[in-house]
C-alpha positions as CSV (number, residue, x, y, z in Angstrom):
1,M,-5.9,-101.2,-18.3
2,P,-4.3,-97.8,-17.8
3,I,-3.4,-96.5,-14.3
4,D,-6.2,-94.8,-12.4
5,R,-5.9,-91.0,-12.7
6,K,-6.8,-90.5,-9.0
7,L,-3.9,-92.8,-8.0
8,L,-1.6,-90.9,-10.3
9,E,-2.5,-87.6,-8.6
10,I,-1.4,-88.8,-5.2
11,L,1.7,-90.7,-6.2
12,C,5.2,-89.2,-5.8
13,C,8.7,-90.6,-6.2
14,P,9.7,-92.4,-3.1
15,V,13.3,-91.1,-3.4
16,T,12.9,-87.5,-4.6
17,K,9.3,-86.8,-3.6
18,H,8.7,-85.2,-7.0
19,G,5.4,-85.7,-8.7
20,L,5.0,-88.1,-11.6
21,R,3.4,-88.2,-15.0
22,L,2.7,-90.9,-17.5
23,L,5.4,-91.6,-20.1
24,R,4.3,-90.7,-23.7
25,A,4.2,-93.4,-26.3
26,D,7.3,-91.9,-28.0
27,E,9.2,-92.0,-24.7
28,I,8.2,-95.6,-24.1
29,D,9.4,-96.5,-27.7
30,T,12.8,-94.8,-27.1
31,I,13.2,-96.6,-23.7
32,N,12.2,-100.0,-25.2
33,E,14.8,-99.6,-28.0
34,H,17.5,-99.2,-25.4
35,I,16.2,-102.1,-23.3
36,L,16.1,-104.4,-26.4
37,S,19.6,-103.4,-27.3
38,G,20.8,-104.5,-23.8
39,N,21.9,-101.1,-22.7
40,V,19.7,-100.4,-19.7
41,T,20.3,-100.9,-16.0
42,N,18.1,-99.9,-13.0
43,Y,19.2,-98.1,-9.9
44,G,20.0,-101.5,-8.4
45,N,22.6,-101.8,-11.2
46,E,20.8,-104.8,-12.7
47,P,20.2,-105.2,-16.4
48,V,16.6,-104.5,-17.5
49,T,15.4,-106.9,-20.2
50,L,11.6,-106.6,-20.0
51,P,10.2,-103.8,-22.2
52,L,7.8,-101.2,-20.8
53,T,4.1,-101.1,-21.7
54,E,3.5,-98.1,-19.4
55,G,5.7,-96.1,-17.1
56,L,6.0,-93.0,-14.9
57,I,8.6,-90.3,-15.0
58,T,9.4,-87.8,-12.3
59,D,8.6,-84.1,-12.8
60,N,12.3,-83.4,-12.5
61,R,13.0,-86.0,-15.3
62,Q,15.5,-88.0,-13.3
63,R,13.7,-91.3,-12.6
64,I,11.4,-93.7,-14.5
65,Y,9.2,-96.3,-12.8
66,R,7.5,-99.1,-14.8
67,I,3.8,-99.9,-14.5
68,D,3.0,-103.6,-14.6
69,D,-0.7,-104.7,-14.9
70,S,-1.8,-101.1,-13.9
71,I,0.3,-101.3,-10.8
72,P,3.2,-98.8,-10.4
73,V,6.5,-100.5,-9.3
74,M,7.7,-97.7,-7.0
75,L,10.8,-99.6,-5.6
76,E,13.9,-97.4,-5.5
77,K,16.2,-100.1,-6.9
78,E,13.7,-100.9,-9.7
79,G,13.7,-97.3,-11.0
80,L,15.5,-96.4,-14.2
81,P,17.9,-93.4,-14.4
82,V,16.7,-91.1,-17.2
83,D,20.2,-90.2,-18.3
84,Q,20.4,-93.5,-20.1
85,F,17.9,-92.3,-22.7
86,D,17.6,-89.3,-25.0
87,L,13.9,-88.4,-24.3
88,G,14.1,-84.9,-25.7
89,A,12.4,-81.9,-24.1
90,A,9.6,-82.3,-21.6
């Protein structure tokens, strides 16, 4: 089940306070390729091994947060630095 649009409208990054948008399918594919190759760490400097099914990216394109079972995981250390991925233009 996708994230509720009303929830998405009120969420912001807990670190930067920037707004968030849903990741596109092509962005998720790119991120998951990196995760599966073992080249992704979160802000807690822990390896990420679980692929994303949904995710949020900050408006300033610096942080990614996963969505698990329609619940955004908005923990600072669980966020992913965007500079690990080549996501192209916004």
